N, C-alpha and C positions, 0 to 999 in steps of 0.2 A: 761429546762423542756422538757422531750419528751414525743409528744402525741403518740406513738406506740412501738413496739421493734420488732427486728429482725424476731423472733419467728411468729410474726402477719402476716408475708407475705413478698413481696418483697420490701416492703416501711419500711425507717427509717424517720421520720419526727419530726422537732423541730425547736425551736425558740431560736437563738444564741444571747447572749447579748453581745455588745461592749462596751469598756469602753468608749470612747468619740462620739460613732457615736449612730444611732437607732438602735433598733432589726431586726436581719436581720432572715428570713425564708430559710430554708435550707429542702429539700427532697434527702435523698440518698437511691438509689437504689441497691437491690442486684446484684452481681456479673451475676447470671444466665438470669435474667430478662433484663439484658444491653445487651446482645445478641438475647435475644430470642423477646425481645421488639423493638431492636433497638432504644434505648434511652440512654442517657447519666448518667455516675455514679451518677451525684451529681448535684443538680440544689438549685439556692441559691436567693431569692427574696426579694427585700426589701419594699415590702407591704403585708399585710394581704391578701388584693383581688389577687393580683396577684398570692400568695402564694396556694392561693386556687384554682384558676384557674388551676394552674400549675397539682398539685393533679386532678383533674379533667380529665388534657390531659393526665396525666400519666395513669390513668385509662382504659381510651377510647385505649391507644395502647397496653394494653393487661397486665398491671402490676396487680399482685394479691396482695389486700389487705383487710382488713374487710371494709364495708360498715362504720361500727361507726366511722372508721376515721375521716371520715367530717363531723360531728358534733362536733367531740372533739376540731379539728384544730380550725374550725370557732368559738366556744364557748371560746378556750382559746384566739384566736386572738382578739376576739372581747372586751373581758375582757382587753390582754394589750391595744387596744386602749383607751378603758375606762379609765381607769387610767393614761395614757401617757395625756388625757384630763386635767385629773383632777390636776393634777400634774402640768399642765401650766396653771391652775386657769380657765380654762373654765367650767364652772359650768352648765350641762345638763339644759334642759327646763324642767323643773317641772310641771306635773300634779296632783293636788290631787283634789278626787273625795270623797265628801260626799253621800253615799248612803245606803241604807237598802239590799244592795246585791254588797258586794265588790267584791264577789267571779267571777262578770262579768267584773273583769278587772285584767290585761288588754285585755284579751279574744282576738276576732278578730286582735286587734292591737298587740299581742305576737307572729304575723306573718309577711312573707313577708315584703316588706320595712319597716313598723315601728315597727315589731319584730326585724328586725336586727339594726335598730338605738335604740330600746331599750338597746339590748345585746352590743351595743356599747359604751352606755353612753350618747348618743346624747340627750336623755329625760331620765326621771325618771317616774315612776307612783306607785303612792300614795294612795289608797280606802282607806276611813275611814268609819267604822262602825255608823251610827246615833244613833242607838240605844244606843251606848255606853251614851249619853251623856244626857237620860232620867234621871230623879231623882226617880221615882217610884220604887216598887219591880218588876211591871209588865213591867218594860222596856216600856211605853209608849210613843210613838213620835208622836201621831195624837189624835183627839177626835172630837165630833159631829160640825157640823156648827151650828154657831151662826143665830136665825132664823129660824132655821130647813130644812131639804131637806136631799136629799141622800148623800151619801157617809160620807167621812169623809176628815180632814182639818190637813196638816202638822202644829205641834205646833211652833208658833215663838219662845217662852222660849228655846225649844229642837234645832231647825235648827241654832239659833243664838250663843247658846253655842259651837257647833259645829264649825263654822263658825270663831267665835273668837278665836279658837283651833288652827286653821292653817292660819290664817291673816297674812299676812309677804309681804303685798305691792302689789302682785299679782291681776289681774282681780280677781272677787268674780263673776260667770255668775251661773243664775240661767235658768235649762231648764224644759220652760214653755210654754205650747200653747198661752199664753198671752203675751210673750215676742216679742221683733222687730227683724224681719225676721232675719237671718245669711245671711251676704255676702260674698263675695270673699275678698273684702275691708277690711270688719272687721277680716278675716280670716289671712290676712297679717298683721295687726298689731298686733294680738295677736302673731302671728307666730313670729314677732320680739322683742317681749318681752321677762319676763325672765319665763312665765308660766302661768298657770290657776288654780284657784281653783273652780271646779265647784259643784252644790248642784242639784241632782237630785231629781226631782218633783214626788210624789205618790199620790193617792189617789184623792181629788178634788182638789189639790194644797197646795200651802202655805197660812198660815196667812199672808193677807195683810201688816199689821203691822210690818211684816218680814222688808219689802222693804222701811217703812218709817224712819226703825232705823237704817240700814245699809245699805253701798254704795255696792247696789248687781245690777248687770246688767241683765234682763230678758231676754232670747234668745228663740227664736223659730227654730225648721228646717224645718217647714212645716206648711200647713192647712191641719191638721189633728191630730186624737189623738193616742198616744201609751199608753200602760201600764204603761210606767215610764218615766223618763227623763236618764235611764240607755243609752239607744239605741241615743237618741240626743246626748249625751254626747260623744260616740263612735265615732259617727257623726263628731262631732266637732274636737275632737281630730284628729283625720285623716286627716282630710282638712288642719289642722295647721302642725302636723308632716310633712307631706311630702314637708314642705317649709322650713322646718329647714336644715341649711347648711349640705351639705354632704349626706344629707339623699337619694333626687332622682339624683346623681352624677352632672350631669352638672348645675351649676346656673341658666341657661335660660331655665332649661326643665319645668317650668311651666307657662312661660310667653305666649305660644302661646296655650291657653287652651280656652273653653267655658268660657262667663263670663269677661275674661281677659280684654277684649276689648268692651264689653257692647253688645257683640253678642254670639250668640252660636259658637261651633268652625264649621268649614267647614269638610266635610265627608271625610273619608280616604279610599283608597284603596291600595292593596298589592296583589304576586303574589296568583295563575295564572292570566294571563292577561285576558284571557276568561274563564269564570265559569258558566255555564250551558245557554250559549249564550249570556249573559252580559259581556261585555266588558268595563275594564277600560277607563275613558275617554281620547280620544286621547290625549288632550293639556298635561294630566300629564305625558303621554310618548314622550313629545316633545324635553325636555331637555331646552327648553324654559324659562329660571326662572321668567323672566318678567311676561310672559303670565301666568304660573302658579300661582304666584301670585294674580295676576288681576282673576284669575279664583276662588282661593279660597278665596277672600272676596266678589266676587259677589255672590258665593253659601252661604258665611256665614250670610247674606243682605238677602239673598230670605228665609234660611231656618229660619230664629229668624222671618221673617215677617208672615212665615205662621205659623209656629209650638209656636212661643211666641210673639205674637202682644203687650203684655205687657212689655217686652224688647224691642221691635221694636222701640213703642211708646217713651218710655225712650230713647234710642238710639237717636232717633231725634229730640227729646227736650233737650238734653243736647249737648253741642257742642264742650266742653273741657274735660268733667270728664266724663266715664261710669259707668252704677249702682254697678259695683265692685270697683269704686273708681279710677280704672287703666287711667294713662290719653291718651289722643287719639288726633290728630293732625286733624286739619280743613283741609277739601278736597277741 
């Protein structure tokens, strides 16, 4: 399958199937550009990532080809990767979201790391319209609260019908301020599973009988009120997706972060060495890894104690396990 042709510019890029081996990615450069740009006539890569990087490099060397070649190649490579994983029996981490606003998904999760992982088939996104399960001609999903009061309440019968339609053994989560605070420990547990089904609250919330009749985990992302559970669902999904295998690259990328050891992460610095009269701490420029590690640990403790006394109290009170569930050693 070709992603562009000679008439588009200096580049001809395509994926080459082999009988017994994996797909090869080939970039062929037109003869005039080889001499003019100082590049070779052909480059062969064995992974989509390496191929994409090669195309960017060729562009930087002065090879002329349309900008839309990049998204075309990336999309095709992601589809190849997705199909290969499916063929190998690797099912994607599945996210089903029951909502009144399905157009909000994947939303921002369609970009950056999560978007790339979605294109590669590492996770799937299935928004479900709650109104499809209403039984009256007006497609009503809510009603006035029993006992009076302001606002409306999501009906248990309608929401339960939606849940039952997607139930397949995955955890069912309801985004609500009445829920248990989301932690990094719970995020890691969810990311290790097959996926989640999420109910997005609206109005005054859910009929309480829903939680008595169905196995639903109530989750909150913080002590504040949003217009609905959709934004909370996006937060939860992003936290899980970044931990899926292959999304962040190195498997250890998410280990040295805030909450993973029960503390806030230490502060970071980068070039320039001096900016507006402020220098990077000398210890970080010393090359002494033991001293750097000790400094980072100490700063994490200081910052946690001053900025999040609640975390510090739990950190000091729990000697083996952090609030996020990450194991840490005795001092």
